[in-house]
N, C-alpha and C positions, 0 to 999 in steps of 0.2 A: 511414562514420559509426561512431564508437566506440560501444562497448556503453553506456557512461554517457550519451552523447548520445541514444542511441535510447531508453533509460529515461526520461531527462528529457522527451523528446517525448511518450512515452506517459503521463507525469504530467499532461500537458495534457488537461483533460477538459471536459465541457460543464457541469459544476457547479463553480464557482469554489472552494466549500468543499473540494471533493476535490483540486483543483489545489494548494491550500495545504498540505493534510495530506500528500499523497503526495510533494511537492517536499521538504517539511521532512523526512520519512523518509528520502528519497533522499540528502539533504544531511547530515544528522546521524546516521543509523544504518546505512545499507546498507553502507557500506565496512568497518564493524567487525563486521557480522553474519556468522554462520557461512554457508557455502556453501548449506546447505539452506534457511535462512532468506532468503537473496538470491533463490533460485529460487522460493520461495513468493510473494515480493514480485512477481517477474516474472509468475507465474501470475496473481496478483490483478489486475495491471494489464490483463490480457486480458478481465476481466469487465465487463459493462455497468454503467454508473453507478449505476442503482437497486439492483442487487444489492450492489455494493461499499459503497454508503451504508447498506443495510440491515444489513450486517455491522458497520459502524463504530458505528451507533446502537444495536445490540443487538437489532434485530428479527429477525435470522437469524445463524447462525454457520456458518463453513466447517467441512468435515469434517476436513480435514488439520490436524494439530497445528501444523506450521510456519506455516501461513496464520493460524491462531488467534493464535500468538505475534506476527506482524506486525500483525494487527488490534489486539491488546492495546496494542502499542507506539503505533499510530495513535490510539487512544482516549486514552492517558495524555498524549500530547503535545497532543491537541486539547481536553482537559478534559471530554470525553463521558463 
């Protein structure tokens, strides 16, 4: 399985809203992102849905700067 296919599979979540946001980032931003930001996205995909959603809606923030950058992009694309 290729890396992109594995990431696409990890974007499939229990919450449809997350599916849509994560797949949109993967399709529209991931390949152009710096390697550090790509790694941050990969780490974010390992988080449980409630924590990831809390980051996206602004109830919590990740500590890593690159993860914050990915979350900001997800927020911009979602309109949150």
